[in-house]
N, CA, C and O atoms as a DFTB+ gen file, in Angstrom:
404 C
 N C O
     1  1     147.896     316.004      84.013
     2  2     146.463     316.157      84.218
     3  2     145.960     317.393      83.477
     4  3     146.741     318.252      83.067
     5  1     144.665     317.463      83.317
     6  2     144.056     318.629      82.669
     7  2     144.384     319.908      83.435
     8  3     144.719     320.929      82.835
     9  1     144.288     319.847      84.747
    10  2     144.577     321.019      85.574
    11  2     146.009     321.510      85.359
    12  3     146.243     322.714      85.259
    13  1     146.966     320.584      85.288
    14  2     148.363     320.961      85.064
    15  2     148.547     321.568      83.682
    16  3     149.264     322.556      83.524
    17  1     147.897     320.975      82.672
    18  2     148.016     321.506      81.319
    19  2     147.433     322.915      81.230
    20  3     148.029     323.797      80.613
    21  1     146.273     323.127      81.843
    22  2     145.656     324.461      81.834
    23  2     146.578     325.471      82.519
    24  3     146.724     326.603      82.057
    25  1     147.195     325.053      83.621
    26  2     148.128     325.935      84.324
    27  2     149.299     326.304      83.408
    28  3     149.692     327.469      83.352
    29  1     149.854     325.331      82.697
    30  2     150.975     325.597      81.798
    31  2     150.559     326.513      80.643
    32  3     151.311     327.406      80.254
    33  1     149.375     326.292      80.103
    34  2     148.878     327.134      79.008
    35  2     148.687     328.563      79.502
    36  3     149.034     329.514      78.803
    37  1     148.145     328.713      80.686
    38  2     147.950     330.039      81.268
    39  2     149.282     330.755      81.469
    40  3     149.416     331.931      81.133
    41  1     150.253     330.053      82.011
    42  2     151.583     330.640      82.224
    43  2     152.222     330.985      80.879
    44  3     152.865     332.027      80.747
    45  1     152.049     330.118      79.885
    46  2     152.594     330.369      78.552
    47  2     152.035     331.679      77.987
    48  3     152.791     332.512      77.486
    49  1     150.715     331.862      78.067
    50  2     150.120     333.098      77.551
    51  2     150.555     334.308      78.365
    52  3     150.677     335.406      77.822
    53  1     150.788     334.126      79.636
    54  2     151.303     335.218      80.465
    55  2     152.701     335.620      79.981
    56  3     153.000     336.808      79.855
    57  1     153.555     334.624      79.708
    58  2     154.896     334.925      79.187
    59  2     154.808     335.594      77.820
    60  3     155.535     336.549      77.546
    61  1     153.916     335.096      76.961
    62  2     153.758     335.678      75.632
    63  2     153.299     337.130      75.732
    64  3     153.800     337.996      75.014
    65  1     152.352     337.391      76.619
    66  2     151.876     338.759      76.832
    67  2     153.031     339.662      77.279
    68  3     153.197     340.767      76.762
    69  1     153.819     339.188      78.232
    70  2     154.953     339.980      78.707
    71  2     155.966     340.201      77.595
    72  3     156.486     341.306      77.436
    73  1     156.246     339.163      76.831
    74  2     157.196     339.272      75.719
    75  2     156.743     340.337      74.730
    76  3     157.538     341.183      74.320
    77  1     155.484     340.301      74.348
    78  2     154.975     341.219      73.333
    79  2     154.808     342.641      73.854
    80  3     154.677     343.579      73.067
    81  1     154.810     342.806      75.176
    82  2     154.738     344.140      75.775
    83  2     156.085     344.584      76.333
    84  3     156.169     345.546      77.096
    85  1     157.138     343.868      75.940
    86  2     158.515     344.180      76.339
    87  2     158.695     344.255      77.851
    88  3     159.471     345.067      78.356
    89  1     157.972     343.403      78.565
    90  2     158.139     343.295      80.010
    91  2     159.149     342.183      80.293
    92  3     159.161     341.152      79.621
    93  1     159.979     342.405      81.280
    94  2     161.001     341.418      81.606
    95  2     160.406     340.254      82.395
    96  3     159.532     340.434      83.244
    97  1     160.905     339.056      82.090
    98  2     160.573     337.867      82.862
    99  2     161.714     336.866      82.673
   100  3     162.426     336.907      81.670
   101  1     161.877     335.989      83.623
   102  2     162.962     335.009      83.576
   103  2     162.345     333.622      83.432
   104  3     161.766     333.079      84.373
   105  1     162.484     333.061      82.230
   106  2     161.869     331.764      81.957
   107  2     162.369     330.680      82.905
   108  3     161.590     329.839      83.351
   109  1     163.661     330.695      83.215
   110  2     164.205     329.637      84.079
   111  2     163.575     329.660      85.468
   112  3     163.389     328.606      86.076
   113  1     163.242     330.847      85.978
   114  2     162.580     330.950      87.281
   115  2     161.145     330.421      87.197
   116  3     160.667     329.736      88.101
   117  1     160.482     330.749      86.113
   118  2     159.110     330.290      85.907
   119  2     159.082     328.769      85.798
   120  3     158.245     328.109      86.414
   121  1     159.998     328.223      85.013
   122  2     160.068     326.777      84.814
   123  2     160.380     326.067      86.126
   124  3     159.770     325.046      86.445
   125  1     161.327     326.605      86.882
   126  2     161.694     325.991      88.166
   127  2     160.496     325.960      89.112
   128  3     160.258     324.953      89.778
   129  1     159.750     327.045      89.174
   130  2     158.579     327.103      90.038
   131  2     157.510     326.107      89.623
   132  3     156.907     325.443      90.467
   133  1     157.276     326.005      88.315
   134  2     156.281     325.055      87.825
   135  2     156.718     323.615      88.045
   136  3     155.908     322.757      88.397
   137  1     158.002     323.355      87.838
   138  2     158.523     321.994      88.030
   139  2     158.302     321.541      89.469
   140  3     157.910     320.403      89.723
   141  1     158.559     322.444      90.396
   142  2     158.359     322.123      91.811
   143  2     156.874     321.947      92.116
   144  3     156.477     320.992      92.784
   145  1     156.066     322.866      91.625
   146  2     154.630     322.829      91.912
   147  2     153.960     321.588      91.324
   148  3     153.072     321.003      91.945
   149  1     154.389     321.190      90.124
   150  2     153.768     320.055      89.439
   151  2     154.520     318.743      89.664
   152  3     154.133     317.701      89.137
   153  1     155.595     318.801      90.448
   154  2     156.404     317.610      90.734
   155  2     156.885     316.942      89.443
   156  3     156.768     315.730      89.264
   157  1     157.427     317.771      88.554
   158  2     157.944     317.308      87.258
   159  2     159.336     317.888      87.070
   160  3     159.741     318.806      87.783
   161  1     160.054     317.350      86.114
   162  2     161.390     317.875      85.830
   163  2     161.281     319.177      85.048
   164  3     160.273     319.446      84.394
   165  1     162.333     319.974      85.128
   166  2     162.365     321.220      84.344
   167  2     162.282     320.911      82.858
   168  3     161.626     321.619      82.094
   169  1     162.965     319.833      82.461
   170  2     162.950     319.437      81.047
   171  2     161.553     319.103      80.553
   172  3     161.200     319.427      79.420
   173  1     160.753     318.454      81.398
   174  2     159.393     318.114      80.964
   175  2     158.525     319.364      80.861
   176  3     157.659     319.442      79.990
   177  1     158.743     320.334      81.734
   178  2     158.001     321.598      81.658
   179  2     158.393     322.336      80.378
   180  3     157.527     322.848      79.668
   181  1     159.681     322.393      80.081
   182  2     160.135     323.088      78.870
   183  2     159.618     322.393      77.617
   184  3     159.220     323.057      76.659
   185  1     159.620     321.049      77.617
   186  2     159.092     320.312      76.468
   187  2     157.612     320.612      76.269
   188  3     157.149     320.755      75.137
   189  1     156.873     320.706      77.367
   190  2     155.439     321.010      77.279
   191  2     155.237     322.424      76.728
   192  3     154.314     322.656      75.947
   193  1     156.097     323.371      77.129
   194  2     156.016     324.717      76.567
   195  2     156.300     324.690      75.062
   196  3     155.684     325.444      74.309
   197  1     157.215     323.841      74.618
   198  2     157.490     323.718      73.181
   199  2     156.294     323.099      72.458
   200  3     155.992     323.473      71.324
   201  1     155.610     322.149      73.113
   202  2     154.377     321.600      72.545
   203  2     153.324     322.692      72.418
   204  3     152.633     322.782      71.404
   205  1     153.205     323.521      73.452
   206  2     152.240     324.626      73.423
   207  2     152.599     325.600      72.304
   208  3     151.706     326.148      71.657
   209  1     153.888     325.823      72.067
   210  2     154.309     326.678      70.950
   211  2     153.806     326.126      69.625
   212  3     153.346     326.882      68.769
   213  1     153.891     324.814      69.452
   214  2     153.425     324.195      68.200
   215  2     151.927     324.415      68.018
   216  3     151.465     324.725      66.920
   217  1     151.181     324.254      69.094
   218  2     149.727     324.448      69.031
   219  2     149.402     325.927      68.819
   220  3     148.527     326.265      68.023
   221  1     150.104     326.801      69.529
   222  2     149.884     328.243      69.377
   223  2     150.125     328.665      67.928
   224  3     149.325     329.398      67.347
   225  1     151.217     328.202      67.357
   226  2     151.538     328.526      65.968
   227  2     150.449     328.014      65.027
   228  3     150.030     328.722      64.112
   229  1     150.001     326.797      65.253
   230  2     148.946     326.199      64.429
   231  2     147.660     327.023      64.479
   232  3     146.928     327.096      63.493
   233  1     147.391     327.636      65.618
   234  2     146.162     328.407      65.801
   235  2     146.350     329.903      65.534
   236  3     145.459     330.700      65.826
   237  1     147.502     330.286      64.983
   238  2     147.703     331.674      64.563
   239  2     148.271     332.613      65.604
   240  3     148.282     333.827      65.401
   241  1     148.745     332.071      66.718
   242  2     149.361     332.899      67.740
   243  2     150.872     332.960      67.544
   244  3     151.474     332.057      66.961
   245  1     151.465     334.022      68.032
   246  2     152.915     334.092      68.110
   247  2     153.368     333.077      69.153
   248  3     152.552     332.530      69.895
   249  1     154.670     332.832      69.204
   250  2     155.180     331.901      70.204
   251  2     156.185     332.602      71.116
   252  3     156.778     333.618      70.753
   253  1     156.357     332.040      72.292
   254  2     157.339     332.572      73.234
   255  2     158.722     332.266      72.690
   256  3     159.041     331.115      72.394
   257  1     159.539     333.294      72.560
   258  2     160.905     333.114      72.056
   259  2     161.657     332.145      72.949
   260  3     161.586     332.225      74.175
   261  1     162.374     331.234      72.323
   262  2     163.142     330.250      73.065
   263  2     162.412     328.928      73.246
   264  3     163.002     327.947      73.697
   265  1     161.143     328.898      72.900
   266  2     160.372     327.656      72.965
   267  2     159.949     327.258      71.554
   268  3     158.798     327.420      71.147
   269  1     160.929     326.732      70.831
   270  2     160.718     326.287      69.461
   271  2     159.618     325.227      69.430
   272  3     159.553     324.358      70.300
   273  1     158.758     325.310      68.421
   274  2     157.622     324.398      68.311
   275  2     158.074     322.939      68.263
   276  3     158.930     322.565      67.461
   277  1     157.489     322.136      69.126
   278  2     157.735     320.692      69.195
   279  2     156.379     320.032      68.976
   280  3     155.504     320.068      69.841
   281  1     156.225     319.431      67.804
   282  2     154.890     319.049      67.345
   283  2     154.362     317.710      67.858
   284  3     153.243     317.336      67.507
   285  1     155.094     316.996      68.646
   286  2     154.608     315.682      69.096
   287  2     153.829     315.788      70.404
   288  3     154.223     315.231      71.429
   289  1     152.725     316.508      70.345
   290  2     151.911     316.737      71.534
   291  2     150.679     315.839      71.505
   292  3     150.262     315.357      70.452
   293  1     150.117     315.630      72.671
   294  2     148.911     314.823      72.793
   295  2     147.657     315.617      72.460
   296  3     147.641     316.845      72.536
   297  1     146.627     314.904      72.096
   298  2     145.343     315.523      71.732
   299  2     144.770     316.332      72.896
   300  3     144.173     317.387      72.684
   301  1     144.950     315.844      74.121
   302  2     144.371     316.547      75.272
   303  2     144.958     317.943      75.421
   304  3     144.250     318.867      75.825
   305  1     146.236     318.114      75.104
   306  2     146.851     319.433      75.221
   307  2     146.215     320.403      74.230
   308  3     145.966     321.561      74.568
   309  1     145.954     319.946      73.025
   310  2     145.324     320.830      72.037
   311  2     143.879     321.157      72.429
   312  3     143.429     322.290      72.258
   313  1     143.166     320.182      72.947
   314  2     141.797     320.426      73.413
   315  2     141.812     321.442      74.553
   316  3     141.011     322.377      74.564
   317  1     142.719     321.259      75.508
   318  2     142.814     322.184      76.637
   319  2     143.229     323.578      76.179
   320  3     142.745     324.575      76.717
   321  1     144.116     323.659      75.196
   322  2     144.529     324.940      74.620
   323  2     143.314     325.654      74.025
   324  3     143.079     326.829      74.307
   325  1     142.553     324.945      73.209
   326  2     141.378     325.543      72.562
   327  2     140.359     326.010      73.598
   328  3     139.789     327.093      73.469
   329  1     140.136     325.199      74.615
   330  2     139.192     325.576      75.666
   331  2     139.688     326.798      76.435
   332  3     138.903     327.683      76.780
   333  1     140.985     326.843      76.701
   334  2     141.551     327.997      77.402
   335  2     141.336     329.268      76.585
   336  3     140.905     330.291      77.117
   337  1     141.637     329.197      75.296
   338  2     141.473     330.363      74.422
   339  2     140.012     330.808      74.407
   340  3     139.721     332.000      74.514
   341  1     139.103     329.856      74.275
   342  2     137.679     330.201      74.240
   343  2     137.226     330.837      75.552
   344  3     136.467     331.806      75.540
   345  1     137.682     330.302      76.672
   346  2     137.224     330.782      77.973
   347  2     137.887     332.086      78.409
   348  3     137.262     332.911      79.075
   349  1     139.159     332.272      78.030
   350  2     139.921     333.373      78.604
   351  2     140.335     334.458      77.613
   352  3     140.583     335.595      78.014
   353  1     140.410     334.129      76.349
   354  2     140.962     335.106      75.412
   355  2     139.968     335.640      74.399
   356  3     140.168     336.738      73.880
   357  1     138.925     334.921      74.102
   358  2     138.000     335.359      73.050
   359  2     137.376     336.717      73.320
   360  3     137.113     337.470      72.382
   361  1     137.139     337.040      74.567
   362  2     136.470     338.301      74.884
   363  2     137.437     339.466      75.062
   364  3     137.022     340.625      75.087
   365  1     138.696     339.165      75.183
   366  2     139.677     340.227      75.400
   367  2     140.981     339.914      74.653
   368  3     142.046     339.794      75.259
   369  1     140.875     339.790      73.360
   370  2     142.026     339.447      72.539
   371  2     143.049     340.575      72.570
   372  3     142.722     341.742      72.354
   373  1     144.283     340.203      72.841
   374  2     145.411     341.133      72.730
   375  2     146.021     340.870      71.357
   376  3     146.716     339.873      71.159
   377  1     145.761     341.756      70.426
   378  2     146.159     341.510      69.046
   379  2     147.669     341.454      68.857
   380  3     148.140     341.045      67.796
   381  1     148.425     341.851      69.851
   382  2     149.881     341.690      69.789
   383  2     150.266     340.216      69.798
   384  3     151.356     339.856      69.354
   385  1     149.368     339.356      70.305
   386  2     149.662     337.933      70.417
   387  2     149.386     337.169      69.139
   388  3     149.793     336.015      69.004
   389  1     148.694     337.804      68.195
   390  2     148.306     337.147      66.943
   391  2     149.379     337.418      65.895
   392  3     149.879     338.536      65.762
   393  1     149.722     336.358      65.149
   394  2     150.696     336.512      64.069
   395  2     150.116     337.407      62.985
   396  3     148.924     337.338      62.685
   397  1     150.958     338.241      62.403
   398  2     150.493     339.074      61.283
   399  2     150.657     338.283      59.991
   400  3     151.527     337.420      59.875
   401  1     149.804     338.595      59.033
   402  2     149.791     337.855      57.759
   403  2     150.974     338.216      56.907
   404  3     151.124     337.690      55.804
């Protein structure tokens, strides 16, 4: 659902922020919690994070280490990603999250 995708995108950016600020986090714990909350398998959550990596890379963002870009994502995920960025990140961009040229 859109709500689940937005939640995953939000968590992804939270992990990216922590990664770029050298804060510790445990991806397996995050994935397990999301899998339970969304009633999905851990593998499907990880695959969705890899889809988000592909979209993030396409839009000029760095990616969360360990989530190699998986480009076979649905259009709704990219739309939700763009909307999330517009609503939550445009006014307070953390330039550590943007790829350097």
